C-alpha positions in Angstrom: 19.4 -5.1 -44.4 22.1 -6.1 -41.9 25.3 -6.7 -43.9 27.3 -8.1 -41.0 27.3 -9.2 -37.4 29.1 -6.0 -36.5 26.3 -3.9 -37.9 23.8 -6.0 -35.9 25.8 -5.5 -32.8 25.9 -1.7 -33.3 22.1 -1.7 -33.9 21.5 -3.8 -30.7 23.7 -1.4 -28.7 21.8 1.6 -30.1 18.5 -0.1 -29.3 19.7 -0.8 -25.7 20.8 2.8 -25.3 17.3 4.0 -26.3 15.7 1.7 -23.8 18.1 2.6 -21.0 18.2 6.3 -21.9 14.8 7.2 -23.4 14.9 10.6 -25.1 
Protein backbone atom coordinates (compact mmCIF):
# COMPACT_ATOMS: atom_id res chain seq x y z
CA UNK A 1 0.00 0.00 0.00
CA UNK A 2 0.97 3.65 -0.23
CA UNK A 3 3.48 4.40 2.52
CA UNK A 4 3.62 8.16 2.09
CA UNK A 5 2.14 11.08 0.17
CA UNK A 6 5.33 11.20 -1.88
CA UNK A 7 4.65 7.69 -3.17
CA UNK A 8 1.07 8.67 -3.97
CA UNK A 9 2.30 11.72 -5.88
CA UNK A 10 4.71 9.58 -7.90
CA UNK A 11 1.95 7.07 -8.63
CA UNK A 12 -0.39 9.88 -9.75
CA UNK A 13 2.32 11.37 -11.97
CA UNK A 14 2.86 7.94 -13.54
CA UNK A 15 -0.87 7.48 -14.14
CA UNK A 16 -1.13 10.92 -15.74
CA UNK A 17 1.86 10.14 -17.97
CA UNK A 18 0.14 6.95 -19.14
CA UNK A 19 -3.06 8.86 -19.89
CA UNK A 20 -1.25 11.64 -21.74
CA UNK A 21 1.24 9.36 -23.49
CA UNK A 22 -0.50 6.02 -24.06
CA UNK A 23 1.92 3.26 -25.01
